[in-house]
Structures are given as C-alpha cells and as structure tokens.
KOLRO-789767 format. One record per residue (C-alpha): residue number from 1; residue in three letters; z negated, x negated, y. Coordinates in nm, 4 decimals, decimal comma. Each point is the difference from the previous one (the first is absolute). Layout:
<rs>
R; NUM; ALA; Z; X; Y
...
</rs>
This chain:
<rs>
R; 1; UNK; -0,9034; -2,2155; 0,3853
R; 2; UNK; -0,2782; 0,1635; 0,1397
R; 3; UNK; -0,2488; 0,3060; -0,2218
R; 4; UNK; 0,1305; 0,2754; 0,2007
R; 5; UNK; 0,3805; -0,0952; -0,1571
R; 6; UNK; 0,0712; 0,1583; -0,3255
R; 7; UNK; 0,0412; -0,3497; -0,2408
R; 8; UNK; 0,3177; 0,1506; -0,1633
R; 9; UNK; -0,0699; 0,3720; -0,0398
R; 10; UNK; 0,2541; 0,2575; -0,0677
R; 11; UNK; 0,1168; 0,1219; 0,3289
R; 12; UNK; -0,0584; 0,3704; -0,0991
R; 13; UNK; -0,3860; -0,1312; -0,0839
R; 14; UNK; -0,0685; -0,1328; 0,3465
R; 15; UNK; -0,3662; -0,1038; -0,0175
R; 16; UNK; -0,1392; -0,2810; 0,1499
R; 17; UNK; -0,2813; -0,2387; -0,1805
R; 18; UNK; -0,2692; 0,0208; 0,2138
R; 19; UNK; 0,0517; 0,4295; -0,0035
R; 20; UNK; -0,0136; -0,0084; -0,3727
R; 21; UNK; -0,3087; -0,2527; -0,0756
R; 22; UNK; -0,1998; 0,2371; 0,2571
R; 23; UNK; 0,1095; 0,3207; -0,1716
R; 24; UNK; -0,0215; -0,1306; -0,3296
R; 25; UNK; -0,3857; -0,1524; 0,0625
R; 26; UNK; -0,1542; -0,3304; -0,0082
R; 27; UNK; -0,0066; -0,2220; -0,3675
R; 28; UNK; -0,3912; 0,0871; 0,0161
R; 29; UNK; -0,2625; -0,1683; -0,2230
R; 30; UNK; -0,0041; 0,2609; -0,2888
R; 31; UNK; -0,0974; 0,0364; -0,4140
R; 32; UNK; 0,1871; 0,1432; -0,1970
R; 33; UNK; 0,2163; 0,3099; -0,1484
R; 34; UNK; 0,0366; 0,0435; -0,3785
R; 35; UNK; 0,0147; -0,3906; -0,0070
R; 36; UNK; -0,3062; -0,2192; -0,1522
R; 37; UNK; -0,0320; -0,3396; 0,0566
R; 38; UNK; 0,1717; -0,0900; 0,3282
R; 39; UNK; -0,3016; 0,2335; 0,1607
R; 40; UNK; -0,1801; -0,3141; 0,1752
R; 41; UNK; 0,2726; -0,1305; 0,1483
R; 42; UNK; 0,0269; 0,0748; 0,3910
R; 43; UNK; 0,2792; -0,0131; 0,2515
R; 44; UNK; 0,0229; -0,1488; 0,3899
R; 45; UNK; 0,0457; 0,3293; 0,1536
R; 46; UNK; 0,3698; 0,0493; 0,1522
R; 47; UNK; -0,0377; 0,1969; 0,3265
R; 48; UNK; 0,3492; -0,0221; 0,0957
R; 49; UNK; 0,0327; -0,2817; 0,1846
R; 50; UNK; 0,1214; -0,2456; -0,2001
R; 51; UNK; 0,2939; 0,1869; -0,1715
R; 52; UNK; 0,2180; -0,3276; 0,0045
R; 53; UNK; -0,2855; -0,2239; -0,1403
R; 54; UNK; -0,0874; 0,2335; -0,3059
R; 55; UNK; 0,3247; -0,1176; -0,1623
R; 56; UNK; 0,3477; 0,0949; -0,0100
R; 57; UNK; -0,0793; 0,0812; -0,3788
R; 58; UNK; 0,3468; -0,0883; -0,1962
R; 59; UNK; 0,1031; 0,1675; -0,3686
R; 60; UNK; -0,0598; -0,3111; -0,2226
R; 61; UNK; 0,3043; -0,2353; -0,0895
R; 62; UNK; 0,1052; 0,2044; -0,3345
R; 63; UNK; 0,0516; 0,3233; 0,1260
R; 64; UNK; 0,3557; 0,0423; -0,0820
R; 65; UNK; 0,2103; 0,2886; 0,1284
R; 66; UNK; -0,0745; 0,3001; -0,2054
R; 67; UNK; -0,3237; -0,0941; -0,1139
R; 68; UNK; -0,2877; 0,2028; 0,0496
R; 69; UNK; -0,2858; -0,1545; 0,1933
R; 70; UNK; -0,3547; 0,1457; -0,0141
R; 71; UNK; -0,2640; -0,0781; 0,2075
R; 72; UNK; -0,3513; 0,1287; -0,0426
R; 73; UNK; -0,3362; -0,1253; -0,0179
R; 74; UNK; -0,0867; 0,0120; -0,3524
R; 75; UNK; -0,0830; -0,2961; -0,1501
R; 76; UNK; -0,3733; 0,0084; -0,1532
R; 77; UNK; -0,0957; 0,0598; -0,3611
R; 78; UNK; 0,0625; 0,3292; -0,1190
R; 79; UNK; 0,2411; 0,0985; 0,3209
R; 80; UNK; 0,2366; -0,2707; -0,0788
R; 81; UNK; 0,0075; 0,1094; -0,3544
R; 82; UNK; 0,0486; 0,3333; 0,0793
R; 83; UNK; 0,3281; -0,0809; 0,2437
R; 84; UNK; 0,1553; -0,2137; -0,2632
R; 85; UNK; -0,0782; 0,2556; -0,2218
R; 86; UNK; 0,2059; 0,2449; 0,2272
R; 87; UNK; 0,2808; -0,2795; 0,0435
R; 88; UNK; 0,0194; -0,0305; -0,4059
R; 89; UNK; 0,0994; 0,3651; -0,0101
R; 90; UNK; 0,2017; -0,0306; 0,2772
R; 91; UNK; 0,2229; -0,3001; -0,1284
R; 92; UNK; 0,0094; 0,1682; -0,3550
R; 93; UNK; 0,2414; 0,2779; 0,1779
R; 94; UNK; 0,1631; -0,2040; 0,2348
R; 95; UNK; 0,0052; -0,3696; -0,1801
R; 96; UNK; 0,3490; -0,0685; 0,2882
R; 97; UNK; -0,2359; -0,0169; 0,2799
R; 98; UNK; -0,2233; -0,2491; 0,0943
R; 99; UNK; -0,3024; -0,0066; 0,1095
R; 100; UNK; -0,1651; -0,2432; 0,3001
R; 101; UNK; -0,3817; 0,0570; 0,0051
R; 102; UNK; -0,1124; -0,0825; 0,3166
R; 103; UNK; -0,3521; 0,0302; 0,0720
R; 104; UNK; -0,2131; 0,0481; 0,3366
R; 105; UNK; -0,3400; -0,0383; -0,1699
R; 106; UNK; -0,2850; 0,0810; 0,2693
R; 107; UNK; -0,2747; 0,2648; -0,0304
R; 108; UNK; 0,1341; 0,3691; 0,0211
R; 109; UNK; 0,3582; -0,1263; 0,1529
R; 110; UNK; -0,1786; -0,1515; 0,2776
R; 111; UNK; 0,3081; -0,3276; -0,0383
R; 112; UNK; 0,2538; 0,2265; -0,0825
R; 113; UNK; 0,0133; 0,1835; 0,3340
R; 114; UNK; 0,0839; -0,3455; 0,1572
R; 115; UNK; 0,2732; -0,1078; -0,2406
R; 116; UNK; 0,2295; 0,3546; 0,0118
R; 117; UNK; -0,0969; 0,0629; 0,3347
R; 118; UNK; 0,1884; -0,3351; 0,0916
R; 119; UNK; 0,2486; 0,0244; -0,2224
R; 120; UNK; 0,1218; 0,3951; 0,0323
R; 121; UNK; 0,0543; -0,0781; 0,3881
R; 122; UNK; 0,1870; -0,2991; -0,0611
R; 123; UNK; 0,2743; 0,1977; -0,2256
R; 124; UNK; -0,0923; -0,1739; -0,3314
R; 125; UNK; -0,2683; 0,2373; -0,1790
R; 126; UNK; -0,0626; -0,0002; -0,3379
R; 127; UNK; 0,1477; 0,2566; -0,2932
R; 128; UNK; -0,3135; 0,1807; 0,0453
R; 129; UNK; -0,3958; -0,1194; 0,0461
R; 130; UNK; -0,3075; 0,1972; -0,0860
R; 131; UNK; -0,1191; 0,1988; 0,2776
R; 132; UNK; -0,3006; 0,3157; 0,0065
R; 133; UNK; 0,2010; 0,3314; 0,0668
R; 134; UNK; -0,0936; 0,2193; 0,2844
R; 135; UNK; -0,0648; -0,1242; 0,3628
R; 136; UNK; -0,0140; -0,3853; -0,1420
R; 137; UNK; 0,3925; 0,0203; 0,0220
R; 138; UNK; -0,0165; 0,1561; 0,3502
R; 139; UNK; 0,1041; -0,2875; 0,2178
R; 140; UNK; 0,3243; -0,0033; -0,2286
R; 141; UNK; 0,0546; 0,3557; -0,0440
R; 142; UNK; -0,0328; 0,0096; 0,3820
R; 143; UNK; 0,2578; -0,2919; 0,0312
R; 144; UNK; 0,2361; 0,1331; -0,2394
R; 145; UNK; -0,0556; -0,2858; -0,2273
R; 146; UNK; -0,0041; 0,1492; -0,3225
R; 147; UNK; 0,2705; 0,1829; -0,1908
R; 148; UNK; -0,0064; 0,3958; -0,1214
R; 149; UNK; 0,0066; 0,0118; -0,3718
R; 150; UNK; -0,0664; 0,3579; -0,0407
R; 151; UNK; 0,3277; 0,0027; -0,1480
R; 152; UNK; 0,0640; -0,3352; -0,1933
R; 153; UNK; -0,3426; 0,0245; -0,1777
R; 154; UNK; -0,1895; 0,2687; 0,0622
R; 155; UNK; 0,1769; 0,2747; -0,2010
R; 156; UNK; -0,1504; 0,3361; -0,1437
R; 157; UNK; -0,1313; -0,1235; -0,2590
R; 158; UNK; -0,2081; -0,2660; 0,1755
R; 159; UNK; -0,1332; 0,2475; 0,2539
R; 160; UNK; -0,1218; 0,2570; -0,1972
R; 161; UNK; -0,1645; -0,2457; -0,2204
R; 162; UNK; -0,1746; -0,1587; 0,2687
R; 163; UNK; -0,3108; 0,1516; 0,1768
R; 164; UNK; 0,0824; 0,1437; 0,3398
R; 165; UNK; -0,2824; -0,1605; 0,2291
R; 166; UNK; 0,1608; -0,3424; -0,1712
R; 167; UNK; 0,3596; 0,0911; 0,0963
R; 168; UNK; -0,0611; 0,0836; 0,3648
R; 169; UNK; -0,1870; -0,3528; 0,0011
R; 170; UNK; 0,3665; -0,1098; -0,0601
R; 171; UNK; 0,2020; 0,1610; 0,3138
R; 172; UNK; -0,2804; -0,0734; 0,3057
R; 173; UNK; 0,2697; 0,0948; 0,2165
R; 174; UNK; 0,1818; 0,2536; -0,1619
R; 175; UNK; 0,2474; -0,2057; -0,2716
R; 176; UNK; -0,1061; -0,1909; -0,2864
R; 177; UNK; -0,0451; -0,3261; -0,0312
R; 178; UNK; -0,2549; -0,1276; -0,2781
R; 179; UNK; -0,0190; 0,0454; -0,2841
R; 180; UNK; -0,4115; -0,0070; -0,1103
R; 181; UNK; -0,0841; -0,1815; -0,3547
R; 182; UNK; -0,3534; 0,0371; -0,0376
R; 183; UNK; -0,3124; 0,2137; 0,1366
R; 184; UNK; -0,3403; -0,1904; -0,0032
R; 185; UNK; -0,3326; 0,2267; 0,1077
R; 186; UNK; -0,2278; -0,1316; 0,2682
R; 187; UNK; -0,2969; 0,2485; -0,0025
R; 188; UNK; -0,1665; -0,1148; -0,3200
R; 189; UNK; -0,3511; -0,1130; -0,0168
R; 190; UNK; -0,0117; -0,2612; -0,2999
R; 191; UNK; -0,3711; -0,0810; -0,1596
R; 192; UNK; -0,1851; -0,2013; -0,2124
R; 193; UNK; -0,1330; 0,2477; -0,2739
R; 194; UNK; -0,2871; -0,2643; -0,0860
R; 195; UNK; -0,1006; -0,0291; 0,3477
R; 196; UNK; -0,0195; 0,3465; 0,0605
R; 197; UNK; -0,1884; 0,0841; -0,3035
R; 198; UNK; -0,2686; -0,2225; 0,0399
R; 199; UNK; -0,0158; 0,1549; 0,3360
R; 200; UNK; -0,0130; 0,3129; -0,0744
R; 201; UNK; 0,3291; 0,1856; 0,1491
R; 202; UNK; 0,2657; 0,1664; -0,0829
R; 203; UNK; 0,3518; -0,0056; 0,1796
R; 204; UNK; 0,0848; 0,3034; -0,1294
R; 205; UNK; -0,2827; 0,1783; 0,2250
R; 206; UNK; 0,0750; -0,1660; 0,3213
R; 207; UNK; 0,1923; 0,3054; 0,2312
R; 208; UNK; 0,0694; -0,2128; 0,3417
R; 209; UNK; 0,0146; -0,3003; 0,1418
R; 210; UNK; -0,3939; 0,1163; 0,1216
R; 211; UNK; -0,0912; -0,0053; -0,3452
R; 212; UNK; 0,1495; -0,3803; -0,0626
R; 213; UNK; -0,1905; -0,1268; 0,2529
R; 214; UNK; -0,3259; 0,1448; -0,1767
R; 215; UNK; 0,1170; -0,1372; -0,3076
R; 216; UNK; 0,0981; -0,3189; 0,1419
R; 217; UNK; -0,3934; -0,0463; 0,1004
R; 218; UNK; -0,0768; 0,1192; -0,3296
R; 219; UNK; 0,1336; -0,2734; -0,1475
R; 220; UNK; -0,0997; -0,2245; 0,2416
R; 221; UNK; -0,3645; 0,0795; -0,0655
R; 222; UNK; 0,0347; 0,0308; -0,3980
R; 223; UNK; 0,2252; -0,2989; -0,0519
R; 224; UNK; 0,0986; -0,3916; 0,1111
R; 225; UNK; 0,3236; 0,1082; 0,0044
R; 226; UNK; 0,2100; 0,0043; 0,3153
R; 227; UNK; 0,0402; 0,3922; 0,0925
R; 228; UNK; 0,3826; -0,0084; 0,0673
R; 229; UNK; 0,1947; -0,2961; -0,0156
R; 230; UNK; 0,2257; 0,0630; 0,3510
R; 231; UNK; 0,1495; -0,3033; 0,1305
R; 232; UNK; 0,0375; -0,0483; 0,4164
R; 233; UNK; 0,1822; -0,3345; -0,0053
R; 234; UNK; 0,3211; 0,2396; 0,0906
R; 235; UNK; 0,0320; 0,3117; 0,1505
R; 236; UNK; 0,2193; 0,1943; -0,2920
R; 237; UNK; -0,3005; 0,0934; -0,1595
R; 238; UNK; -0,2444; 0,1412; 0,2436
R; 239; UNK; 0,2928; 0,2381; 0,1451
R; 240; UNK; 0,0564; 0,0803; -0,3167
R; 241; UNK; -0,3462; 0,0519; -0,0937
R; 242; UNK; -0,0104; 0,2083; 0,3739
R; 243; UNK; 0,2691; 0,2504; -0,1505
R; 244; UNK; -0,1575; 0,0982; -0,3371
R; 245; UNK; -0,3229; 0,0558; 0,2563
R; 246; UNK; 0,1564; 0,1853; 0,2319
R; 247; UNK; 0,2532; 0,1936; -0,2863
R; 248; UNK; -0,3708; 0,0913; -0,2184
R; 249; UNK; -0,1184; 0,1377; 0,3639
R; 250; UNK; 0,2684; 0,1754; 0,0799
R; 251; UNK; 0,2311; 0,0776; -0,1826
R; 252; UNK; 0,4032; -0,0752; -0,0581
R; 253; UNK; 0,0710; 0,2761; 0,2954
R; 254; UNK; -0,2134; -0,2235; 0,2634
R; 255; UNK; 0,1338; -0,3400; -0,1858
R; 256; UNK; 0,3638; 0,1214; 0,0795
R; 257; UNK; -0,0583; 0,0929; 0,3832
R; 258; UNK; -0,2075; -0,3023; 0,0173
R; 259; UNK; 0,2927; -0,1825; -0,0759
R; 260; UNK; 0,2622; 0,1866; 0,1786
R; 261; UNK; -0,2166; -0,1225; 0,3500
R; 262; UNK; -0,2215; 0,2470; 0,0198
R; 263; UNK; -0,3231; -0,1926; 0,0267
R; 264; UNK; -0,1676; 0,1295; 0,3420
R; 265; UNK; -0,0424; 0,3249; -0,1966
R; 266; UNK; -0,1809; -0,1794; -0,2693
R; 267; UNK; -0,1819; -0,2436; 0,2022
R; 268; UNK; -0,3011; 0,1521; -0,1774
R; 269; UNK; 0,0977; -0,0260; -0,3285
R; 270; UNK; 0,1630; -0,3301; 0,0221
R; 271; UNK; -0,3889; -0,0853; 0,1410
R; 272; UNK; -0,1244; 0,1011; -0,2942
R; 273; UNK; 0,1502; -0,2507; -0,2278
R; 274; UNK; -0,0142; -0,2701; 0,1940
R; 275; UNK; -0,3643; 0,0320; 0,0542
R; 276; UNK; -0,0399; 0,0825; -0,4017
R; 277; UNK; 0,2370; -0,3720; -0,0379
R; 278; UNK; -0,3163; -0,1405; 0,1681
R; 279; UNK; -0,2397; 0,1101; -0,2411
R; 280; UNK; 0,2354; -0,0734; -0,2757
R; 281; UNK; -0,0034; -0,3389; 0,1560
R; 282; UNK; -0,3659; -0,1054; -0,1239
R; 283; UNK; 0,1083; -0,0117; -0,3533
R; 284; UNK; 0,2962; -0,1571; 0,0132
R; 285; UNK; -0,0165; -0,3674; -0,1546
R; 286; UNK; -0,1822; -0,2729; 0,2027
R; 287; UNK; 0,3138; -0,1959; -0,0039
R; 288; UNK; 0,2207; 0,2940; 0,0875
R; 289; UNK; 0,2040; -0,2038; 0,3001
R; 290; UNK; 0,0863; -0,2348; -0,2303
R; 291; UNK; 0,1055; 0,1350; -0,3107
R; 292; UNK; 0,3323; 0,1377; -0,0807
R; 293; UNK; -0,0095; 0,3753; -0,1629
R; 294; UNK; 0,0676; -0,1295; -0,3885
R; 295; UNK; -0,2964; -0,2364; 0,0362
R; 296; UNK; -0,1714; 0,3061; 0,0868
R; 297; UNK; 0,1209; 0,1705; -0,2578
R; 298; UNK; -0,1350; -0,2912; -0,2523
R; 299; UNK; -0,3014; -0,0023; 0,1027
R; 300; UNK; 0,0527; 0,3841; -0,1185
R; 301; UNK; 0,1253; -0,0797; -0,3370
R; 302; UNK; -0,2677; -0,2493; -0,0193
R; 303; UNK; -0,2918; 0,2103; 0,0922
R; 304; UNK; -0,0951; -0,0782; 0,3109
R; 305; UNK; 0,1321; 0,2754; 0,1555
R; 306; UNK; -0,0145; 0,4038; -0,0308
R; 307; UNK; 0,2899; 0,1410; 0,1551
R; 308; UNK; 0,3506; -0,1167; 0,1581
R; 309; UNK; 0,2555; 0,2275; 0,2161
R; 310; UNK; 0,3509; -0,1087; -0,0718
R; 311; UNK; 0,3087; 0,0758; -0,1056
R; 312; UNK; 0,1145; 0,0090; -0,3429
R; 313; UNK; 0,1204; -0,3320; -0,0479
R; 314; UNK; -0,3973; -0,1033; 0,0068
R; 315; UNK; 0,0393; 0,1328; -0,4264
R; 316; UNK; 0,2055; -0,2703; -0,0767
R; 317; UNK; -0,2738; -0,2689; 0,0592
R; 318; UNK; -0,1626; 0,2208; -0,2203
R; 319; UNK; 0,2528; 0,0516; -0,2792
R; 320; UNK; 0,0201; -0,3864; -0,0202
R; 321; UNK; -0,4168; -0,0533; -0,0596
R; 322; UNK; -0,0724; -0,0823; -0,3157
R; 323; UNK; -0,2673; 0,3064; -0,1466
R; 324; UNK; 0,0157; 0,1692; 0,3482
R; 325; UNK; 0,1058; 0,3520; -0,1494
R; 326; UNK; 0,1299; 0,3057; 0,1953
R; 327; UNK; -0,2329; 0,2707; -0,0578
R; 328; UNK; -0,3056; -0,2181; -0,0994
R; 329; UNK; -0,0163; -0,2766; 0,2020
R; 330; UNK; 0,1498; 0,0967; 0,3180
R; 331; UNK; 0,1259; 0,3857; 0,1138
R; 332; UNK; 0,1380; 0,1309; 0,3225
R; 333; UNK; -0,0105; 0,3493; 0,1934
R; 334; UNK; 0,1696; 0,0798; 0,2957
R; 335; UNK; -0,1831; -0,0920; 0,3339
R; 336; UNK; -0,2653; 0,2632; 0,0949
R; 337; UNK; 0,1634; 0,2947; 0,1381
R; 338; UNK; 0,3497; -0,0609; -0,0931
R; 339; UNK; 0,0340; 0,1592; -0,3336
R; 340; UNK; 0,3639; 0,1533; -0,0409
R; 341; UNK; 0,1409; -0,2661; 0,2406
R; 342; UNK; 0,2073; -0,2647; -0,1123
R; 343; UNK; 0,0108; -0,2300; 0,3039
R; 344; UNK; 0,3588; -0,1595; -0,0708
R; 345; UNK; 0,0968; -0,4198; 0,0224
R; 346; UNK; 0,3761; -0,0033; -0,0448
R; 347; UNK; 0,2742; -0,2732; -0,0493
R; 348; UNK; 0,3467; 0,0557; 0,0404
R; 349; UNK; 0,3018; -0,1374; 0,0503
R; 350; UNK; 0,3104; 0,0806; 0,2422
R; 351; UNK; 0,3235; -0,0874; 0,0800
R; 352; UNK; 0,0986; -0,2455; 0,3777
R; 353; UNK; 0,2644; 0,0388; 0,2015
R; 354; UNK; 0,2503; -0,2878; 0,0016
R; 355; UNK; -0,0980; -0,0256; -0,4302
R; 356; UNK; 0,1136; -0,2929; -0,1215
R; 357; UNK; 0,0710; 0,1624; -0,3368
R; 358; UNK; 0,0623; 0,3421; 0,0543
R; 359; UNK; 0,1593; 0,1214; -0,3567
R; 360; UNK; -0,3186; -0,2134; -0,1641
R; 361; UNK; -0,2921; 0,1248; 0,2430
R; 362; UNK; 0,1527; 0,3737; -0,1017
R; 363; UNK; -0,0653; -0,0871; -0,3576
R; 364; UNK; -0,3650; -0,1800; 0,0507
R; 365; UNK; -0,1039; 0,3176; 0,1875
R; 366; UNK; 0,1317; 0,2102; -0,2543
R; 367; UNK; -0,1410; -0,1562; -0,2693
R; 368; UNK; -0,3178; 0,0079; 0,1511
R; 369; UNK; -0,0386; 0,4042; 0,0335
R; 370; UNK; 0,0364; 0,0269; -0,4027
R; 371; UNK; -0,2536; 0,1020; -0,2012
R; 372; UNK; 0,1023; -0,3400; -0,2300
R; 373; UNK; -0,1330; -0,2106; 0,3187
R; 374; UNK; -0,2872; 0,2059; 0,0521
R; 375; UNK; -0,1063; -0,0241; -0,3283
R; 376; UNK; 0,0309; -0,3903; 0,0035
R; 377; UNK; -0,1809; -0,0806; 0,3207
R; 378; UNK; -0,2629; 0,2181; 0,0547
R; 379; UNK; -0,2145; -0,0497; -0,2716
R; 380; UNK; -0,0019; -0,4090; 0,0108
R; 381; UNK; -0,0502; 0,0706; 0,4360
R; 382; UNK; -0,3054; 0,2490; -0,0027
R; 383; UNK; 0,1023; 0,2649; 0,1147
R; 384; UNK; 0,2040; 0,3542; -0,1249
R; 385; UNK; 0,3553; 0,1178; 0,0857
R; 386; UNK; 0,1690; 0,1616; 0,2707
R; 387; UNK; 0,1750; 0,2353; -0,2741
R; 388; UNK; -0,1777; 0,2337; -0,1770
R; 389; UNK; 0,2328; -0,0174; -0,3108
R; 390; UNK; -0,1068; -0,3632; -0,1033
R; 391; UNK; -0,1416; 0,0162; -0,3658
R; 392; UNK; -0,4079; -0,1211; 0,0901
R; 393; UNK; -0,0227; -0,1867; -0,3822
R; 394; UNK; -0,0486; -0,3229; 0,0775
R; 395; UNK; -0,1949; 0,0423; 0,3687
R; 396; UNK; -0,2758; -0,0254; -0,2230
R; 397; UNK; -0,3264; 0,2378; 0,0807
R; 398; UNK; -0,1405; -0,0935; 0,3504
R; 399; UNK; 0,3524; 0,0445; 0,1175
R; 400; UNK; 0,0516; 0,3243; -0,2019
R; 401; UNK; -0,2836; 0,1122; 0,2113
R; 402; UNK; 0,1478; -0,1222; 0,3171
R; 403; UNK; 0,2958; 0,2047; -0,1053
R; 404; UNK; -0,1300; 0,3261; -0,0431
R; 405; UNK; -0,1893; -0,0449; 0,3376
R; 406; UNK; 0,2867; -0,0304; 0,1497
R; 407; UNK; 0,1733; 0,2807; -0,1716
R; 408; UNK; -0,3259; 0,2409; 0,0626
R; 409; UNK; -0,0775; -0,1469; 0,3951
R; 410; UNK; 0,0545; 0,2343; 0,2254
R; 411; UNK; 0,0965; -0,2112; 0,3036
R; 412; UNK; 0,1389; -0,3393; -0,0198
R; 413; UNK; -0,0692; -0,1503; 0,3484
R; 414; UNK; 0,1732; -0,3725; 0,0705
R; 415; UNK; -0,2246; -0,2728; 0,1092
R; 416; UNK; -0,0388; -0,1549; 0,3147
R; 417; UNK; -0,1342; -0,3032; -0,0917
R; 418; UNK; 0,3299; -0,0796; -0,2561
R; 419; UNK; 0,2848; 0,0961; 0,2822
R; 420; UNK; 0,0615; 0,3416; -0,1233
R; 421; UNK; -0,1531; 0,2237; 0,2357
R; 422; UNK; 0,0833; -0,1759; 0,3695
R; 423; UNK; 0,2260; -0,1999; 0,1512
R; 424; UNK; -0,0432; -0,3359; 0,0083
R; 425; UNK; -0,1046; -0,1271; 0,3496
R; 426; UNK; -0,2737; 0,2944; -0,0951
R; 427; UNK; -0,1040; -0,1430; -0,3093
R; 428; UNK; -0,0211; -0,3012; 0,1842
R; 429; UNK; -0,2337; 0,1284; 0,2464
R; 430; UNK; -0,2499; 0,1355; -0,2174
R; 431; UNK; -0,0129; -0,3079; -0,1972
R; 432; UNK; -0,0914; -0,1776; 0,2925
R; 433; UNK; -0,2711; 0,2883; 0,0776
R; 434; UNK; -0,1481; -0,0535; -0,3652
R; 435; UNK; 0,0007; -0,3863; 0,0851
R; 436; UNK; -0,2083; 0,0513; 0,2644
R; 437; UNK; -0,2164; 0,2645; -0,1640
R; 438; UNK; -0,0851; -0,2268; -0,3017
R; 439; UNK; -0,1076; -0,2438; 0,2681
R; 440; UNK; -0,1990; 0,2043; 0,2123
R; 441; UNK; -0,0260; 0,3413; -0,2138
R; 442; UNK; -0,0034; 0,1477; 0,3710
R; 443; UNK; 0,0996; 0,4057; 0,0052
R; 444; UNK; 0,0785; 0,0172; 0,3389
R; 445; UNK; 0,2197; -0,2702; 0,0106
R; 446; UNK; 0,1805; 0,0656; -0,3173
R; 447; UNK; 0,0558; 0,3980; 0,0685
R; 448; UNK; 0,1847; -0,1081; 0,3433
R; 449; UNK; 0,1970; -0,2252; -0,1996
R; 450; UNK; 0,0865; 0,2339; -0,2397
R; 451; UNK; 0,0528; 0,2244; 0,2695
R; 452; UNK; 0,2457; -0,2614; 0,2068
R; 453; UNK; 0,1896; -0,0587; -0,3214
R; 454; UNK; 0,1818; 0,3343; 0,0061
</rs>
C-alpha cells in the first residue's frame, strides 16, 4: 500500500495520507502552549514524506468496546493535575464509563498531530482528542472527519453561556464540532517587581512596543539583570512575540487582516514589527538559543531577568515558588499597546467520525461544556473558563484579574503561534520563517517568508 491510499479510512471521507499530512502541516520543533515541563523537548520535522514511517499508532491494548479513550498532551505538573480533576468530575457523574487515558506528550501538541493523523486515516480514531479550535481543525473538517455536535452537545443553555467568539471558533466550517474547555491569555508581560524598582521602571507607564524597548534599555543600563527573558531555541516564542508587537503597534483590525492573508498591503507594518524584534534581541539572555521558555521564566523568578512575554501558564511557575507573591514579587501588565485585547489560546475536545464509543464520547463532551467541569479544570490549569457563568471563588487573585480583563476586553483575537488563527500548513511555514529569523535576524528574508506562507 502506498502513501496515496487511504489506509482503511472510511470511503465516505476520501483523503490520502500524503494530502492529509501536507494539509495538516509539518510536525515542527515547537514549544509549549499552556504546558510547563515539556518546553525543552524537540521533535524532528515531518515534511509529509514519511507518512508510513511515523508509525501506525494503535489504541492501547486495554481499550474495550464502549470505553472512552482520550488522547491529549497534558502530562506535566499542573496540567496533568487539571486533567485529572476534569476526569474526577466526569467519573463522579458517569461511574459506569471506563476512561482510558492515552497521552501523546510533546510541546504544544507537536506529537499528538502525528498520532491522530495516522489513527484517523486508518479508521481507528480515539473517542476524543485535544485540539485547538479554529483553523487547526480545518484539515479534519475539510475531510469531513469530525461529527456535527450542534444538536447532541450544544444545547441552548450552553450556547448562551459561551462567548460568541469562542462558539465561532468551534465551527470553522459551519457545523459545531468542538467543545472548548479553557482560555489562556497570550498577551501578558510578566515582570520581577524588585528588578524594575531598582531600574526605576514602572511597567504601567509603558504605552507601546517602542516604549518597552526604552524600558529594556534602561534596565540594561541600571541593573545586571537580563531585560527580556526570551528563548530562541524554538521558533514559537518569537512568532508569538511578533504577534504581540504587531498587535501593540497596529491594533486588532490590522491583525485580523494579517491573519486573513492580507500581508502585502501591510508590508510596512510587518517590517516595522520585525525591525523592533531585532532591537529587542539585543536584550535577550546570552544563552537564549539554548534555553527553554520556562528556564527563562526561572531567571525572572530568581531576579536575574526583568520581563517575560508569555501566556498565563507562566504564572503557574510563580505560584509554585515559595516566597514569590503575586502583586509583591511579580506582576504583569497587558503587552504594551494591547490593553483591552485578550489574545486567546484555547483548548477543546472533538467527536471524530468512525467513533468507537459514541455514547461515552457524547457524555464526555456534554460534561466538558458544563460549569462543574470548567470550575474543576481551570483553576488548576492556570486558565479561565470559556463559559461566562463559572464561579470564580477558587481561581485566586491572578486568574480572577485575568477573568475581569477578559470580561472587559474589546477583542479576543486568536493566536497564530498556538494554531488557532491560521491553517496548519501556514502555521508550519511561519514557524520555519521565525526559526530562520532567530538565526539571522534578517528582516527582508523574514518578511518574504511570512508573505509566502499565506
């Protein structure tokens, strides 16, 4: 059997392994979206030519008919605790359903892509799997490989409770096919309060991305700390920093045009963001090319770095550190220029076709969309719920503040770096562009690669 055959996929969903893997993009070296300890793992790029060699992953041997098999990448620290809290709640409501946990660990879902692609194409999908809603799902929806759950799961009460933009991300091709369970914020600028005080820098006075450069220069002059604890070992961090700078400079409307592919009309704006990144790079750690994002975050905790741009999962490291208190030792502001924006990273679960346990899967997706599920999961995960009616009593001051910012936000744009805003093939090309940019800081080359990616 060759790469162009469907490997047992349902004839009603004709798609070749080569076409699917190409459409889904490469499994590239990426970091972590809302996950902590996997951040420094790296994965060999899959360019779509080795479809049969990535392994025809089979479900675990202990999966019986009717069992609920869940594939996810939450295996480290607090994310694993959050996932287990979710399962505890589900088992309380459905003790008769056997849950089979089948993790595919890897930074930002880089390993799960291969596992799911092979299994879906081979006609033996798991009951459900973790995926970013939005454009990350388009290879599956284009091939009609996800079931419409608009009637079976998304009842009127659930639709009313979810933010409209989150509901829209759950139906990239029209039908509702996903249940989002959390929202992370990406446009955070975290800082060590003592370092900023010693430099005479007030983060709340920084109005735009250029003002951040001025603050980095001041910190460089006044302290021995690294101004910006940024890693360049993997391209995703610089891609997400580019997003933040572009949003801060140009606003949400131009960002929306950019992710829609209108790059050439925004050439000057894209170049402006890239040029500022070149200047930022003078203030990265000396070992930026060999550290992971969480190692950079540790520098901030230790007082060896001032700022870090990262998703709110970074706060989990702070909260797990003794004598490092929110509002006293560390704090955050929205990335300069993005006040009122909640740059979103979202996780969800889906209902694949050829489902081995449709009844159990429907029960799980129904539960994942409830207040109880999201109240258990999100405080531990370090994220906020996509439902607007979840009590915030257990979320603590930082996440409560994030939730208030979310409620008061004027826009909640999806992220490029974490797969929601652009199709997987474009995402892969952009990561390659920023991998090269990390190496050579070439604005012309980076702009052309970004333009060509769309």
